[in-house]
N, C-alpha and C positions, 0 to 999 in steps of 0.2 A: 461538536458544538456544545457549549456550556449553557446550562439552564441558569440564566441570570435573574430569574424571578424567585429563586429559592430564598426563604427567610434567612436573614443574617448574612446573605451573600456579600462578600467584601467588594464585588464589582457590581454596583447598582445598575439596573436596567436603564436604557435610554427611553425617553418618551417616543411616541410614534413617529415624530418628524426627526428624531435622532439628534436634537440640539442640546438637551440638558438632561442630567440624570434625574430619576424619580426621587421625590423627597423622602428622607428617612422617616420611618414610622416606629413609634414606641407604643406598645399596648400593655396596659396593666391587666393581667389575667386573674390575679388574685393577690390578696394581702392576708397575713396571718401572724399571730404571735408564736414564735418558735420556743421561747423560754421567757418566763417572768418570775422574778422573786422580789420579795419585800421582807426585810428583817427590821424588827422594831425593838432592839435591845435596850434602848435608853429612853423609853417614853416616860419622862418626868418633866415637870416644869423647869424651865431654864431662865436665867436672868439676862442672858445675852443673845444677840442675833446669831443664829448658827452660820457657820461657814459651809458652803456646799462645794464639794469636789465633784466635778462633772466630767465624765469620759464619753467620747463619741468615737465610734469606729464603723467603717463601711467596708463591706466585702462583696464580691460578686463571683459567681461560678456558673459555667454552663450547666443547664439542667440535663438530666439523664435522657430525657426524651428528644433532645436535640431540636431541630426545626427552628433555630434562632431563639430558643427559650433560655432564659437566664434567671437564676435566683439571686436577688440582691438582698443583703442582710444589713440592717441598721442596728447597731448595738449602742444602747444608752445606759450609762451607769451613773448613779448619784449617791453620794455619801454625805450626810449632814453631821457636822461636829459642832458641839456647843459646850462650853465650860470643860473642855478636855474629854468629853464623853461622846460616843457615837450615838446619835439620836435615831437615825435610820440609814439603811442601805437598800437601794433599789437597783435592780438590773433588768433590762429588757432587751431581748433579741427579737426584733420585728423584721419580717421579711416580705418580699413581694416577688411574684413570678411575672417576668416581663418577656414579651415577644418583640424582637427587633427585626425590621425588614428594611432593605435598601440602605444599610448602614455600611459606610466605608470602614475598613479596618482601623484607620487612624482615628475615627470617631467613636468606635466601639467602647473603648475604656472610659472616655469622658462621659458618654451617655449612661454607662452602668454605674459609675462612681460619683457622678455629679447630679445628673438629671433624675435618675431613678430614686436616690435617697431624698432628693428635694420633694418628690411626690409622696414618699413614705413618711417624711418627718412630721407633718401636722397630726397624723394619726398616732404615731409613737409618742409625741409630746402630750397628747390628750390622755393616753394610757398612763404615763408617768404622773400627770397631774391628778388623775382619779385615784391611782393606787396610793399616793402620798396622802391625799385627803381621806381616803377610807382607812388609812393607818393612823388617823388621829392628828395629822399635821395640816398646816395650810397647804393648799395645792402647790406643787412645785411647777412653776411655769417657766419652761426652758426658753431662753431667748432664741430668736431665729439663728440658724447656723449658716455660715458661708461655706457651702460645700465645694466651691472652687478653691478656696484657700486650703481647706482640709485635703482635697485631692492633690494640690501642689505639694503640700507637706508630705503626704503619703508617697508621692513620686520621688521626692528628695530622699526620704528614708529608704525606699526600695533601691534607688540608684546607689546610695552609699553602701547598702548591704549586698548589692548585686542580685536582687530578686525581683520578680515581676510584681506590679502593684495590685493586680486582681488577686483576691485571696480565695 
């Protein structure tokens, strides 16, 4: 007999009357900054509006403790260029520890690479805004991110390279 109540079990348990599976559960157990850097090589008045190069990457991996635990990492990078000079470079690796229960295998990857970063994003966005403001620039307010489109692009790249999408 298989224990279907184990966290992260791909075969979710049935409710007591056996009609429908139990609802998937995602718990955020913790959030933390894994890495943060801010470089300010060109803090000088500029005459033009800076161009911001923004990079976003999402990765997920099972946690060493198991039990349906996963670490999801949201990496944000921003580089401001004005008048041909680098004004600032900011990089943030913000992560969360998530516990998943009653999640079917086909739902696991979308939950980790869409829903989890969607929960982490507002906190990471705030950190980037604060670090750029503290660096002497107007706060960099990153627009909301479509994590579904980001996931779909990541799946296409992984399929083209023949690798799994979870990193």
